[in-house]
C-alpha positions as CSV (number, residue, x, y, z in Angstrom):
1,M,-8.3,-19.4,16.3
2,S,-5.9,-19.0,13.1
3,S,-3.6,-16.1,13.1
4,K,-3.1,-16.3,9.5
5,K,-4.3,-13.3,7.7
6,Y,-5.5,-13.9,4.1
7,F,-6.5,-10.4,3.5
8,Y,-5.7,-7.1,4.6
9,F,-8.0,-4.0,4.4
10,V,-7.8,-0.4,3.9
11,P,-10.1,2.8,4.8
12,Y,-12.1,3.3,2.1
13,K,-15.2,5.3,0.9
14,Y,-17.7,3.2,2.8
15,G,-15.5,1.5,5.2
16,C,-12.9,-1.4,5.1
17,F,-12.1,-2.6,1.7
18,S,-9.6,-5.0,0.0
19,F,-8.1,-4.4,-3.4
20,Q,-6.4,-7.8,-3.2
21,S,-9.9,-9.7,-2.5
22,Y,-11.3,-8.2,-5.5
23,S,-8.8,-8.9,-7.7
24,D,-8.9,-12.5,-6.4
25,K,-12.7,-12.3,-7.1
26,R,-12.0,-11.4,-10.8
27,A,-9.7,-14.2,-11.1
28,L,-12.3,-16.9,-9.6
29,A,-14.9,-15.2,-11.9
30,N,-12.5,-15.9,-15.0
31,Y,-12.4,-19.8,-13.9
32,N,-16.2,-19.6,-13.9
33,I,-16.3,-20.3,-9.9
34,L,-17.7,-17.2,-8.8
35,D,-20.3,-15.0,-10.8
36,N,-19.2,-11.9,-12.3
37,S,-21.4,-9.4,-10.4
38,D,-21.5,-7.5,-7.1
39,F,-22.3,-10.5,-5.2
40,W,-20.1,-13.5,-3.9
41,H,-22.0,-16.3,-5.4
42,I,-20.5,-19.8,-6.2
43,K,-21.5,-21.0,-9.4
44,D,-20.6,-24.6,-9.2
45,Q,-21.5,-27.4,-6.9
46,T,-17.9,-28.1,-5.4
47,D,-17.8,-28.6,-1.4
48,Y,-14.9,-25.9,-0.8
49,I,-15.8,-25.9,3.1
50,S,-14.7,-29.3,3.2
51,Q,-11.4,-28.7,1.6
52,L,-10.3,-26.3,4.5
53,S,-8.4,-27.1,7.2
54,D,-10.1,-27.9,10.4
55,E,-8.7,-24.8,12.0
56,D,-9.7,-22.7,9.1
57,R,-13.1,-24.4,9.0
58,T,-13.8,-23.7,12.9
59,T,-12.7,-20.2,12.4
60,L,-14.9,-19.7,9.2
61,Y,-18.0,-21.2,11.2
62,N,-17.1,-19.0,14.5
63,F,-17.2,-15.9,12.2
64,K,-20.6,-16.8,10.8
65,N,-22.1,-17.6,14.1
66,K,-20.7,-14.1,15.6
67,Y,-21.8,-11.9,12.8
68,F,-24.4,-13.5,10.7
69,H,-27.2,-11.5,12.2
70,L,-25.3,-8.0,11.4
71,N,-26.3,-6.5,7.9
72,G,-26.8,-3.0,6.5
73,S,-26.7,-0.5,8.9
74,K,-26.1,-2.6,11.7
75,L,-23.0,-3.9,10.2
76,I,-21.7,-0.6,9.4
77,N,-22.3,0.9,12.8
78,Y,-20.6,-2.3,14.4
79,V,-17.5,-1.8,12.3
80,Y,-17.3,1.8,12.4
81,K,-17.6,1.7,16.1
82,N,-15.3,-1.2,16.8
83,Y,-12.8,-0.6,14.3
84,P,-12.4,3.1,13.6
85,Y,-9.5,3.3,11.6
86,Y,-11.4,1.7,8.7
87,A,-13.9,4.5,8.9
88,I,-11.7,7.6,8.5
89,N,-12.2,7.7,4.8
90,S,-15.9,7.0,4.8
91,E,-18.1,9.1,2.8
92,I,-21.4,8.1,4.9
93,L,-20.3,8.8,8.3
94,N,-22.9,11.4,8.7
95,L,-25.6,8.8,7.9
96,H,-24.8,6.1,10.7
97,L,-23.0,7.9,13.4
98,S,-23.5,10.7,15.9
99,I,-21.1,13.7,16.2
100,D,-19.3,12.3,19.0
101,D,-19.0,9.1,17.3
102,I,-17.3,10.9,14.2
103,E,-15.0,12.7,16.5
104,K,-13.8,9.4,17.9
105,I,-13.4,8.3,14.1
106,N,-11.4,11.4,13.2
107,E,-9.0,10.8,16.2
108,N,-7.6,7.8,14.3
109,K,-6.4,9.8,11.3
110,N,-2.8,10.8,11.3
111,M,-2.7,14.7,10.9
112,D,0.9,15.0,11.2
113,D,2.1,17.4,8.7
114,S,5.8,17.8,9.8
115,I,8.2,17.3,6.8
116,I,9.3,13.8,6.7
117,L,11.0,12.0,3.7
118,F,9.8,8.4,3.7
119,T,10.9,5.3,1.5
120,I,9.0,2.1,1.1
121,G,9.5,-1.1,-0.6
122,Y,6.7,-3.8,-1.6
123,E,8.8,-6.9,-1.0
124,G,6.8,-9.1,0.9
125,K,3.3,-6.9,1.1
126,S,0.3,-7.2,-0.5
127,I,-1.1,-4.1,-2.0
128,D,-3.6,-3.8,0.8
129,E,-0.6,-4.0,3.8
130,Y,1.4,-1.3,1.4
131,L,-1.5,1.1,1.1
132,N,-2.2,0.9,4.9
133,L,1.5,2.0,5.6
134,L,1.2,5.0,3.5
135,I,-2.2,5.9,4.9
136,K,-1.1,5.8,8.4
137,N,2.0,7.6,8.0
138,N,0.0,10.5,6.1
139,I,1.7,10.2,2.9
140,K,0.8,12.9,0.3
141,I,2.8,11.7,-2.8
142,L,4.2,8.3,-3.8
143,C,7.2,8.9,-5.8
144,D,7.9,5.4,-7.7
145,V,11.7,5.5,-8.7
146,R,11.6,2.2,-10.5
147,K,13.3,2.5,-14.0
148,N,10.2,0.1,-15.4
149,A,7.3,0.2,-13.1
150,L,6.0,-3.3,-13.8
151,S,5.5,-6.1,-11.6
152,M,4.1,-9.5,-11.7
153,K,2.5,-9.2,-8.3
154,Y,-0.7,-7.6,-8.3
155,G,-1.3,-4.0,-7.7
156,F,2.3,-2.9,-8.2
157,S,2.5,-2.2,-11.9
158,K,2.3,1.4,-12.6
159,N,-1.5,1.7,-13.8
160,Q,-2.6,-0.6,-10.8
161,L,-0.8,1.3,-8.3
162,K,-1.8,4.7,-9.6
163,D,-5.4,3.8,-9.6
164,S,-5.5,2.5,-6.2
165,L,-3.4,5.5,-4.8
166,H,-5.9,7.7,-6.4
167,K,-8.9,6.0,-5.1
168,I,-7.6,6.5,-1.2
169,G,-6.4,10.2,-2.0
170,I,-2.7,9.9,-2.4
171,N,-1.1,11.1,-5.8
172,Y,1.4,9.0,-7.7
173,I,4.3,10.4,-9.9
174,H,6.7,8.0,-11.6
175,I,10.4,9.0,-12.2
176,P,12.1,6.5,-14.3
177,E,15.2,8.5,-15.0
178,L,16.2,7.7,-11.3
179,G,15.7,4.1,-11.7
180,V,18.2,1.3,-12.2
181,D,18.4,-1.2,-15.1
182,S,16.9,-4.5,-13.9
183,A,19.7,-6.3,-15.7
184,K,22.1,-4.8,-13.3
185,R,20.2,-6.0,-10.2
186,K,20.0,-9.6,-11.6
187,S,23.6,-10.0,-11.5
188,I,23.9,-9.0,-7.7
189,T,24.9,-12.1,-5.5
190,N,26.6,-10.7,-2.5
191,N,27.1,-7.3,-0.6
192,L,30.2,-6.6,-2.7
193,N,27.9,-6.2,-5.7
194,Y,25.5,-3.9,-4.0
195,K,28.4,-1.7,-3.2
196,I,29.4,-1.8,-6.9
197,L,25.9,-1.1,-7.9
198,F,25.5,1.8,-5.8
199,Q,28.7,3.6,-6.4
200,E,28.1,3.3,-10.4
201,Y,24.5,4.6,-9.5
202,Q,26.0,7.6,-7.9
203,K,28.4,8.2,-10.7
204,E,26.2,7.5,-13.7
205,I,22.6,8.5,-12.5
206,I,22.8,11.0,-9.7
207,S,25.7,12.9,-11.0
208,S,24.0,13.3,-14.6
209,K,20.4,13.9,-13.3
210,L,20.8,16.9,-10.8
211,S,18.1,18.8,-12.6
212,I,15.7,15.6,-12.0
213,L,16.9,15.5,-8.4
214,E,16.0,19.2,-7.9
215,S,12.7,18.4,-9.2
216,L,12.3,15.6,-6.6
217,N,13.4,18.2,-3.9
218,N,10.7,20.7,-5.1
219,I,8.1,18.0,-4.7
220,F,9.2,17.0,-1.4
221,H,9.0,20.6,0.0
222,L,5.7,21.3,-1.6
223,N,3.9,18.1,-0.2
224,R,5.9,17.9,3.0
225,R,5.3,14.2,3.4
226,I,6.5,11.9,0.3
227,A,7.7,8.3,-0.1
228,L,10.2,6.9,-2.5
229,T,9.3,3.5,-3.5
230,C,10.9,0.5,-5.2
231,F,11.0,-3.1,-4.6
232,E,13.2,-4.3,-2.0
233,S,12.1,-4.3,1.7
234,D,15.5,-3.6,2.9
235,H,16.2,0.1,1.8
236,N,20.0,-0.6,2.0
237,R,19.6,-3.2,-0.8
238,C,17.7,-0.5,-2.9
239,H,18.9,2.8,-4.7
240,R,16.2,4.6,-3.2
241,H,18.3,5.0,0.1
242,I,20.9,6.9,-2.2
243,L,18.2,9.1,-3.6
244,A,17.0,9.7,-0.2
245,N,20.1,10.9,1.3
246,E,20.8,12.8,-1.8
247,V,17.4,14.8,-1.3
248,L,18.3,15.2,2.4
249,K,21.8,16.5,1.5
250,L,20.3,19.3,-0.7
251,N,18.4,20.5,2.8
252,H,21.5,20.0,4.7
253,Y,20.0,16.9,6.6
254,N,17.6,19.3,8.2
255,Y,14.6,16.9,7.6
256,K,13.9,13.4,9.2
257,L,13.9,10.2,7.1
258,Y,12.1,7.2,7.8
259,N,11.9,3.9,6.1
260,I,8.5,2.2,6.4
């Protein structure tokens, strides 16, 4: 069976859900391949199954043969009991599970409320992978420290990201004043350029935005578990690691910093 994952899923109102898959569905509807409704119905007569690789076609048929008999409540019960993490945000638990089963579901929630500052980049991640990292680390507030919160990648422009976060119970704050001009990033070609960029950032932004930095620190204290986000997967190649250290400095390094 193929180990390649085409979609990731997040725990949502009725179980597992993929924001990415619904974006793809809308795109296919725009191309008139799928109907624009709540159902995944192909409108044309193309034999898409034959276009799959042998491995993927076998995987699809095996999946169908294993689960085609499940629907409605049977399907919900199967998913909730076998994949309890995806049920932690369900609004219909009481309709399908016993009290004992619900307690097992709740055991999959991260209830850690210790004060930790996180940073996360979305490079190389789908929106669903990214959201799962926030959920699993019990993040309360996502602080977007991009100067321009725009992205060609689905899910990571400001309004898309804010909407997805709202749907899973995480608040979003954009702090563009603490961002870096994209033009400066485009000129980076080596480690020396990064060093120069961060020196300039420390001098031009950090030293002149102390009140905003204090506000960020207040957000951190009020919410206990926040994440600073930007693009780069490696926090050492992103200005957010400078910001995180400045926040910790304000607190005399009394709190933990995790990069996820």
